[in-house]
C-alpha positions as a printed Julia matrix, in Angstrom:
313×3 Matrix{Float64}:
 51.78  182.36    9.15
 53.16  180.69    6.12
 50.19  179.26    4.61
 47.39  181.33    2.71
 43.83  180.24    1.79
 44.98  180.06   -1.83
 47.76  177.61   -0.73
 45.26  175.24    1.1
 42.85  175.31   -2.01
 45.77  174.43   -4.28
 47.12  171.51   -2.1
 43.42  170.28   -1.79
 42.69  170.32   -5.51
 45.99  168.45   -6.23
 45.3   165.78   -3.69
 41.71  165.49   -5.05
 42.4   165.21   -8.61
 45.74  163.37   -8.19
 47.75  164.96  -11.08
 49.22  168.42  -11.65
 47.64  168.66  -15.19
 44.17  168.1   -13.97
 44.51  170.42  -10.94
 45.96  173.16  -13.1
 43.11  173.11  -15.45
 40.63  173.17  -12.63
 42.6   176.23  -10.94
 43.08  178.04  -14.29
 46.75  177.96  -14.11
 49.54  176.65  -16.31
 51.09  173.44  -15.19
 54.26  175.35  -14.79
 52.78  177.91  -12.55
 51.08  175.39  -10.49
 54.42  173.35  -10.02
 56.18  176.56   -9.04
 53.44  177.49   -6.6
 53.61  174.06   -5.01
 57.39  174.17   -4.64
 57.03  177.55   -2.98
 54.55  176.05   -0.37
 56.89  173.13    0.27
 59.83  175.57    0.73
 57.65  177.66    3.21
 56.78  174.49    5.27
 60.19  172.85    4.87
 58.7   169.45    3.97
 57.58  167.76    0.68
 53.79  167.31    0.44
 53.51  164.97   -2.35
 55.54  162.13   -3.97
 55.63  162.31   -7.84
 54.98  158.67   -8.8
 54.05  157.83  -12.65
 52.33  161.06  -13.05
 50.35  160.59   -9.82
 50.68  162.89   -6.94
 50.86  160.85   -3.67
 50.52  162.75   -0.45
 53.27  162.42    2.04
 52.63  162.38    5.82
 53.1   166.21    5.89
 50.94  166.43    2.92
 48.01  164.47    4.56
 48.1   166.88    7.77
 47.85  169.86    5.35
 45.11  168.25    3.37
 42.99  167.59    6.4
 43.41  170.99    7.72
 42.53  172.5     4.3
 39.3   170.59    4.19
 38.2   171.94    7.59
 39.22  175.52    6.89
 37.85  175.72    3.39
 34.51  174.3     4.49
 34.37  176.78    7.4
 35.06  179.74    5.15
 32.49  178.6     2.62
 29.81  178.35    5.42
 30.94  181.72    6.87
 30.72  183.46    3.3
 27.26  181.89    2.92
 26.14  183.1     6.36
 27.4   186.66    5.76
 25.62  186.72    2.43
 22.39  185.49    4.05
 22.64  188.19    6.64
 23.29  190.8     3.74
 20.14  189.74    1.82
 17.94  189.07    5.06
 17.89  185.37    4.44
 17.96  183.19    7.54
 20.05  180.33    5.98
 21.18  178.31    3.0
 20.64  174.54    2.63
 22.53  172.95   -0.29
 21.11  169.41   -0.72
 21.94  166.28   -2.84
 21.05  162.5    -2.66
 23.28  159.79   -3.57
 20.73  158.07   -6.11
 18.68  159.89   -8.7
 15.46  158.09   -7.71
 15.37  160.0    -4.54
 14.65  163.16   -6.57
 11.16  161.54   -7.26
  9.93  162.29   -3.73
 12.34  165.08   -2.58
 10.14  167.92   -4.16
  7.43  167.15   -1.78
  9.96  167.63    1.16
 10.94  170.98   -0.3
  7.51  172.14   -0.67
  6.57  171.59    2.86
 10.06  172.87    4.03
  9.35  176.31    2.2
  6.11  176.67    4.22
  7.81  175.64    7.49
 11.17  177.74    6.85
 10.32  180.3     4.3
 13.69  182.33    5.03
 15.91  179.35    4.19
 17.13  179.17    0.67
 17.23  175.54   -0.42
 19.29  174.47   -3.58
 19.32  171.11   -5.14
 23.06  170.26   -6.07
 22.58  167.62   -8.67
 26.38  167.68   -9.65
 27.15  166.42   -6.16
 24.92  163.29   -6.52
 27.77  160.98   -7.47
 30.21  162.13   -4.76
 28.06  163.69   -2.01
 30.55  163.14    0.92
 33.49  164.73   -0.67
 31.31  167.71   -1.55
 30.26  167.94    2.26
 33.96  168.08    3.24
 34.69  170.53    0.63
 31.96  172.91    1.93
 30.07  172.96   -1.4
 27.17  170.9     0.22
 25.32  171.11    3.5
 23.24  167.91    3.43
 23.29  164.67    1.71
 20.99  161.71    1.76
 23.21  158.66    1.3
 23.52  154.91    1.8
 27.27  155.05    1.94
 28.52  155.31    5.62
 30.16  158.74    6.8
 33.17  157.79    8.91
 34.76  161.17    8.88
 34.53  162.95   12.29
 33.71  166.29   10.66
 30.43  164.8     9.62
 27.16  163.77   11.65
 24.8   161.22   10.44
 21.11  160.7    11.18
 19.39  157.32   10.12
 16.26  158.09    8.14
 14.65  155.16    6.47
 15.09  151.73    4.63
 13.83  150.87    1.31
 13.48  147.25   -0.1
 15.04  146.44   -3.27
 13.1   144.0    -5.77
 14.26  141.99   -8.74
 12.11  143.49  -11.72
 11.52  140.79  -14.44
  9.0   140.26  -17.11
  5.91  138.33  -15.89
  7.05  135.21  -18.0
 10.54  135.34  -16.58
 11.79  132.16  -14.66
 12.04  134.03  -11.3
  8.74  135.89  -11.73
  6.47  133.57   -9.67
  8.94  132.55   -7.15
  8.18  133.91   -3.46
 11.67  135.17   -3.42
 15.14  134.88   -5.28
 18.48  134.85   -4.33
 21.75  136.74   -5.47
 22.92  133.74   -7.26
 19.88  133.55   -9.34
 21.14  136.71  -11.08
 24.17  134.96  -12.33
 24.34  135.27  -16.03
 21.45  137.6   -16.5
 21.74  140.96  -17.97
 21.16  143.49  -15.5
 20.08  147.05  -16.3
 21.09  149.51  -13.51
 21.44  153.23  -12.96
 25.21  153.3   -11.75
 28.3   151.43  -12.7
 29.34  148.31  -10.53
 31.76  150.14   -8.62
 29.25  152.73   -7.51
 26.29  150.36   -7.07
 24.86  149.56   -3.71
 23.37  146.38   -5.31
 26.67  145.24   -6.65
 28.71  146.03   -3.54
 26.36  144.78   -0.89
 24.5   141.91   -2.71
 26.05  140.5    -5.89
 29.98  140.87   -5.11
 29.63  139.22   -1.75
 27.8   136.4    -3.36
 30.38  136.01   -6.19
 27.83  136.89   -8.92
 28.85  138.65  -11.96
 25.8   139.35  -14.17
 26.18  141.08  -17.58
 25.98  144.82  -16.31
 24.35  147.53  -18.57
 24.13  151.01  -17.2
 21.03  152.91  -17.89
 20.12  156.04  -15.97
 16.61  156.37  -16.78
 13.88  154.55  -14.83
 11.53  154.53  -17.92
 14.17  153.12  -20.06
 15.02  150.4   -17.68
 11.48  149.22  -17.32
 10.93  149.19  -21.16
 14.07  147.18  -21.62
 13.0   144.69  -19.04
  9.55  144.56  -20.41
 10.95  143.61  -23.89
 12.56  140.57  -22.36
 16.29  142.02  -22.75
 17.11  141.55  -19.08
 16.18  142.28  -15.59
 16.84  145.03  -13.03
 17.09  145.51   -9.29
 15.02  148.58   -8.14
 13.41  150.15   -5.05
  9.88  148.82   -4.45
  8.57  152.27   -4.02
  9.81  153.22   -7.44
  8.53  150.33   -9.53
  5.33  149.19   -7.59
  3.08  151.55   -9.69
  4.48  150.22  -13.04
  4.44  146.35  -12.48
  0.88  145.46  -13.39
  0.52  148.19  -16.15
  3.56  146.92  -17.95
  3.32  143.19  -17.23
  6.27  143.09  -14.78
  6.84  141.21  -11.77
  8.84  142.51   -8.63
 10.48  139.61   -6.9
 11.69  139.76   -3.34
 15.37  139.04   -2.66
 15.83  136.53    0.13
 12.95  135.51    2.5
 13.2   138.66    4.46
 13.87  140.97    1.63
 17.04  143.02    0.64
 16.75  146.38    2.52
 18.88  149.39    1.88
 19.48  151.85    4.8
 19.45  155.65    4.06
 21.0   158.34    6.41
 21.32  162.15    6.2
 24.86  163.47    6.61
 25.6   167.01    7.48
 28.9   168.8     8.64
 28.83  168.35   12.27
 28.52  172.14   12.88
 25.17  172.17   11.32
 23.79  169.11   12.84
 21.86  170.96   15.66
 20.72  174.03   13.25
 17.06  174.25   13.45
 16.37  174.35    9.88
 18.4   171.23    9.36
 16.39  169.3    12.05
 13.23  170.19   10.37
 14.32  169.18    7.01
 15.19  165.81    8.39
 11.82  165.54   10.11
 10.14  166.12    6.7
 12.22  163.5     4.84
 11.09  160.99    7.49
  7.39  161.94    6.78
  7.59  162.37    3.12
  9.87  159.44    1.89
  7.63  156.36    0.64
  9.68  153.91    2.57
  9.96  152.08    5.95
 10.88  154.77    8.66
 13.76  154.5    11.22
 13.37  156.03   14.53
 14.7   159.61   13.61
 15.47  161.74   16.77
 14.27  165.07   15.21
 11.61  167.45   16.34
  9.61  170.14   14.32
 10.58  173.62   14.68
  8.79  175.32   17.63
 10.3   178.87   17.24
 11.43  181.09   14.26
 14.15  179.48   12.18
 17.65  180.92   12.85
 20.89  180.2    11.03
 23.78  178.21   12.44
 26.38  180.08   14.54
């Protein structure tokens, strides 16, 4: 066998970061040492894995095959290591969780509290660092469950529809949109818009504003309280989930305006590696999300645990 685990990790890191300099830093190697190791891997396989183009590393067809295999193998190894450690420490399982939006961490503690009672042997860890890129973290084996709005099209992942939440335009009570029964995306043209994410990472921008050709003045602010105070001061508006802003509207003199006559709804799903999808404690965790999230439920085909929790495999 020509390839070793360290080779797979090296190729995956180069592909993810796109440059030898960045990959060398993450792998704690010099750029010269990394280049030497990559040439050694290519010599062993008899095929180039990357094309060097303007300081970017572009995978070849052979490289894409190795990268896909590396994702599967490294994820399986990470899960195996976790399961073995669980056995050694008498834990029944490990569930590393992240969501795609920081607002979800408002209701997630209630899920964790109930889950600890239902599955006390499972160690749950919140991986906040994976919030911005949960799907790559799942494929890399550093995350076990992600609550996301982005579709998961990779066959290595399994998705379960959970719930939908409605997004509202949040504006001062004296704003021109405040008393309308609903507004449209085009009504936000020219407005200053305070949002958690950058436009490229924003569900609102990608699904609502960009299709309508609307380009507001975008301002990124990552704290809900700060966004509401900026809107309250008349410096702009925001688009936020109804369940987040409803308690603040009347006390702060704000209005929540529906988007479109039927509302602008955002669908959420839970995504896990396919090998974990039928694990008892994952099924229970999904059931609790469906019962605790303060939003419109989907038809989630999960069931409560009826026997002692056991780890996958």
